[in-house]
C-alpha positions in Angstrom: 19.0 19.8 73.5 17.7 16.3 73.5 19.3 13.3 71.8 16.5 10.8 72.2 12.8 11.0 71.6 11.5 7.6 72.8 10.2 6.5 76.1 10.8 2.9 77.1 7.1 2.3 76.6 7.2 3.7 73.1 10.4 1.9 72.1 9.2 -1.4 73.7 5.9 -1.2 71.7 7.8 -0.4 68.5 10.1 -3.3 69.2 7.2 -5.7 69.6 5.6 -4.4 66.4 8.8 -4.9 64.5 9.1 -8.5 65.8 5.6 -9.0 64.6 6.4 -7.5 61.2 9.5 -9.8 61.0 7.3 -12.9 61.6 4.7 -11.7 59.0 7.4 -10.9 56.4 8.8 -14.4 56.9 5.4 -16.0 56.3 4.9 -13.8 53.2 8.2 -15.0 51.7 10.1 -11.8 52.3 13.1 -13.0 54.3 15.2 -9.9 53.7 12.5 -7.6 55.1 11.9 -10.0 58.0 15.6 -10.0 58.9 15.8 -6.2 58.8 12.6 -5.9 61.0 14.0 -8.4 63.5 17.3 -6.7 63.8 15.7 -3.3 64.3 13.4 -4.8 66.9 16.4 -6.3 68.7 18.0 -2.9 69.0 14.8 -1.3 70.2 14.5 -4.0 72.8 18.0 -3.2 73.9 17.2 0.5 74.1 14.1 -0.3 76.1 16.1 -2.3 78.6 18.6 0.5 78.9 15.8 2.9 79.7 14.3 0.6 82.2 17.6 0.0 84.0 18.0 3.8 84.3 14.6 4.1 85.9 15.2 1.2 88.3 18.6 2.6 89.3 16.8 5.8 90.3 14.5 3.9 92.6 17.4 3.5 95.1 19.7 6.5 95.1 21.3 5.8 98.4 25.1 6.3 98.3 25.2 7.1 94.6 27.1 10.3 95.4 29.3 8.5 97.9 30.3 5.9 95.3 31.2 8.7 92.9 33.2 10.4 95.6 35.1 7.2 96.3 35.8 6.6 92.6 37.3 10.1 92.2 39.3 9.8 95.4 40.6 6.4 94.4 41.6 7.6 90.9 43.7 10.4 92.4 45.3 8.0 94.9 46.3 5.8 92.0 47.8 8.8 90.2 45.3 9.1 87.4 44.8 12.6 85.9 42.2 14.7 87.7 39.1 15.0 85.4 38.2 18.3 87.1 41.5 19.8 86.0 40.9 18.7 82.4 37.5 20.3 82.5 38.8 23.6 83.9 41.2 23.8 80.9 38.4 23.1 78.4 36.1 25.6 80.0 38.5 28.4 78.9 37.2 27.7 75.4 33.4 28.0 75.2 33.3 26.7 71.7 35.1 23.5 72.8 32.6 22.9 75.6 29.6 23.5 73.3 31.0 21.2 70.7 31.7 18.5 73.4 28.2 18.7 74.7 26.8 18.3 71.1 29.2 15.4 70.4 28.1 13.6 73.6 24.4 14.1 72.7 24.5 13.0 69.1 27.4 10.7 68.3 26.7 8.0 70.9 23.7 6.7 69.0 24.5 8.3 65.6 27.8 6.5 65.2 26.4 3.1 66.3 23.4 3.3 64.1 25.6 4.3 61.1 27.8 1.3 61.9 25.0 -1.2 62.1 23.3 0.0 58.9 26.6 -0.1 57.0 27.5 -3.6 58.2 24.0 -4.9 57.6 23.8 -3.5 54.1 27.4 -4.0 52.9 28.9 -6.7 55.0 26.0 -9.0 56.0 28.3 -11.9 56.9 29.9 -9.8 59.7 26.7 -8.4 61.0 26.0 -11.1 63.6 29.5 -10.6 65.2 28.9 -6.8 65.5 25.4 -7.1 66.8 26.3 -9.8 69.3 29.1 -7.6 70.6 26.8 -4.7 71.0 24.1 -6.7 72.8 26.4 -8.6 75.1 28.5 -5.6 76.1 25.5 -3.4 76.7 23.8 -6.1 78.7 26.9 -6.5 80.9 27.1 -2.7 81.4 23.4 -2.6 82.3 23.8 -5.3 85.0 26.4 -3.2 86.8 24.3 0.0 86.3 21.6 -1.4 88.6 24.0 -0.1 91.3 23.5 3.7 91.2 26.7 5.7 90.7 26.5 9.5 90.2 28.4 11.2 87.3 31.2 13.7 88.1 29.0 16.6 87.2 27.0 15.9 90.4 30.0 16.6 92.5 30.5 20.4 92.5 32.4 20.1 95.7 35.1 18.2 93.8 35.5 21.0 91.3 33.2 19.6 88.6 30.7 21.7 86.7 27.6 20.5 84.8 28.6 22.3 81.6 25.7 20.8 79.6 23.2 22.5 82.0 25.3 25.6 82.0 25.2 25.9 78.2 21.6 24.9 77.9 22.6 21.7 76.1 21.7 19.1 78.7 20.1 15.9 77.4 18.6 15.3 80.9 16.1 18.2 81.0 13.2 19.3 78.9 12.4 15.8 77.8 11.1 15.5 74.3 8.6 12.7 74.0 8.8 12.0 77.7 12.4 10.8 77.7 14.2 11.0 81.1 17.6 9.4 80.8 19.3 7.8 83.8 21.5 10.2 85.6 22.8 7.7 88.2 24.0 4.9 85.9 27.4 6.4 85.1 29.4 3.2 85.9 30.4 1.7 83.5 30.3 4.1 80.5 28.2 2.7 77.6 29.4 5.7 75.6 33.0 4.5 75.9 32.0 0.8 75.2 30.1 1.7 72.1 32.7 4.0 70.6 35.4 1.3 71.0 33.0 -1.2 69.3 32.5 1.2 66.4 36.3 1.7 65.9 37.2 -2.0 66.2 34.4 -3.0 63.8 35.4 -0.5 61.2 39.1 -1.5 61.5 38.2 -5.2 61.2 35.8 -5.0 58.4 36.8 -2.1 56.1 39.7 -2.4 53.7 40.4 1.2 52.8 43.3 3.0 54.5 40.8 5.6 55.6 39.4 3.1 58.1 42.1 4.3 60.6 40.1 7.5 61.0 37.6 5.5 63.0 40.2 5.6 65.9 39.3 9.3 66.3 35.9 8.4 67.5 36.9 6.7 70.8 39.6 9.3 71.3 37.1 12.1 71.0 34.5 10.3 73.0 36.7 9.7 76.0 37.8 13.3 75.9 34.2 14.5 75.6 32.8 12.4 78.5 35.6 13.7 80.7 35.4 17.4 80.0 31.6 17.4 80.2 32.0 15.6 83.5 29.6 12.8 82.5 32.1 10.0 83.3 35.2 9.3 85.3 38.2 7.5 83.7 37.2 4.4 85.7 33.8 4.3 84.0 35.5 4.0 80.7 38.1 1.5 81.9 35.5 -0.8 83.3 33.4 -0.6 80.1 36.5 -1.5 77.9 37.3 -4.4 80.3 33.8 -5.8 79.8 34.1 -5.4 76.1 37.4 -7.3 76.1 35.7 -10.2 78.0 32.9 -10.2 75.4 35.4 -10.4 72.6 37.1 -13.3 74.3 33.8 -15.1 74.8 32.7 -14.6 71.2 36.1 -15.8 69.9 35.9 -18.9 72.1 32.4 -19.7 70.9 33.4 -19.2 67.3 36.4 -21.5 67.8 34.2 -24.1 69.4 31.7 -23.9 66.6 34.5 -24.2 64.1 35.9 -27.3 65.8 32.4 -28.8 65.9 31.9 -28.2 62.2 35.3 -29.6 61.1 34.4 -33.3 61.4 31.3 -32.9 59.3 33.4 -31.0 56.7 35.9 -33.8 56.6 33.2 -36.4 56.1 31.7 -34.3 53.4 35.0 -34.2 51.5 35.5 -37.9 51.9 32.0 -38.5 50.5 32.8 -36.3 47.5 36.1 -38.2 46.9 34.3 -41.5 47.1 31.6 -40.4 44.7 34.2 -39.1 42.3 36.2 -42.4 42.5 
């Protein structure tokens, strides 16, 4: 099973083409089309960077397994639940493992793409906030991922099993379109960061009571990445910590911009009152 079909070369080329199309659309007086092309190009550029970091992290694999061992040992010392024990329970139900593998492979990008399209089409005024959150959080995760860290499934001595490979559902083998995802960039978990972004965005933007169902996505994702042994608890905690920092930064920038705009707004109101008088 493969969840991606683009190499970094292909996605990078497509991103450049979309940026070119955005420029052409703007020149032709099609701002809506240009904006859509630009945003799609931005996301492809982000994907390309993610792919590149994965390849670069594989250049130096020294101590990647040692770091994973240290994370697992430290979690147990701190009293966190043993991920290997969670996986052993889940493996008693083959359908649950198969479903978890499928969720891991499809919902990471599927949910994020659905969110971005929904916000872009239906809530354009909130799109920049969502897009900036995705870009900044992913970039922060990628910077850390330059330091190779193995996922739990590479630690059979600690009781972990690569259930995706066992069930023939691995997204890391049998590359379609030449994709070879990074296997040593487990810390922090972009899967966890993105699922929280999706849930927060839906809760903040939607108005229907059904929006609370979005909370299920991060709950399921965290469970899935643990029982498939793709991430430690720590991978997700660090990712959420980075996301919280990004939210604080975006909020501070928005507040600063609002303060900068207020004097101009006051002067505008005074001008209107003077004109009316």
